[in-house]
N, C-alpha and C positions, 0 to 999 in steps of 0.2 A: 405186449402189441393189441392189447383186447379194450383197454383204453383210445389209442391216437391210431391204430392201424398198425398194422405189417410198411405198410406205403410214408405210415407216418399223416395221414389223411386227418383227423384227428376223430369226434363223436358229440357234436353238438346237443344231445339232447343230455348226456352227460356230463358237459363244462369238460370234456379235450379235446382242446382248440390243435388246430390243421397246424403242425410243424413244419410244410410245405411250401405257404405262403410267403416266408423270409419275411415277417410279425412280429417280432419274439423281446419277450414283457422282461422276462427277466435276465436280458443279455443273447446274442448270439456267438458268442466268442465259443474256444470249443470247454474251457475251462467253468465258463456259467454253465453253459446245461450240465456240463458235470456236474454242477454245485448245484441243481435244479433235480437229476436225476438221487443223486448221493443223500442229501438231508429234506427234497421234496417242499415243498409248499403249504403253510399251515392251511386250515381248510379245502382247498384245492388239487393237489395232488401227496400223496405216500409218500413220505424215501425209502428207495428202494436200493440201500447200502445194506443192510439185514438183508434182502431178502440177495443179492446180485454178486453182493462180495467186490472190494474194490479194482480188479483186478474185469467183472464186465459192466459196471460201470464205465470202464476205459472203452471198449470197446460198445455200446448204446453210443457216447456219447460222439464216438471218430464218428458211426451207422446214421444219428441223430442233425450230426453236420454238417456229414456229406448233402442232407436238401437243400442247402444254404450253395454249398459250391459245383454241381448241378446244376441249380433253378438261375446262379450267376451265368452260370458258364454257356445256358438253353437263348439268357435271354441280350448276352453278346453275340452272339451267332456262332458259337466255338460250336466243336465236335470232340469235349470229351478231355482233347489231351492237356485243355491249362490248369493243372487241377488245382491252382489259387485265383482264379478270376475271381472275383468278389467276395474273398473272407473278406471275414469282418467290418461292413459299412455297418458298425453300428448308428447311423443317421437311422437310416432306415429297422432295424428291430428296436434304438431306445438303448443300448449300451449304457451312456452316460447318465440315466433315471432308472433301480433298477422297479421305478414305479410306471414307466414313458408308458401309453400306446397299451395299459390295461386292459383295455376292450376291443382290442386292436388283435390279439392271437395269442399265438405262442408261448411255452414261459420261457 
C-alpha cells in the first residue's frame, strides 16, 4: 500500500504506477498480476512473496484484479452486477507482449 496506495492510485514520485487506469505493462490477467507481486520486477518493484507468502499474494492479486473489473463495469454503465465485465482485455494492457506500453502505466 505504501507504493501504489490503498486504492491503487500509485505514486509517480516514487515510480509506482496507477493500478486503476487499466494500462498494464506486464499484463492484466490474474496470473500475471500475481506473478509481478510474487517475483517483482528488477529495479522496479521488489518481490513480495518472501514478505507475504503464497496465500496473501493470491489475495492481493485478486484485489488488484478487481480494479480492472470495477473500471470495466463503470465504463459499460453497469451496476456492478456483472463481475466478469471487461476481464482480460489484453489489447488495452499489452498482455501479448511483456514490454508493451512500458511507459504507460502499471506493472
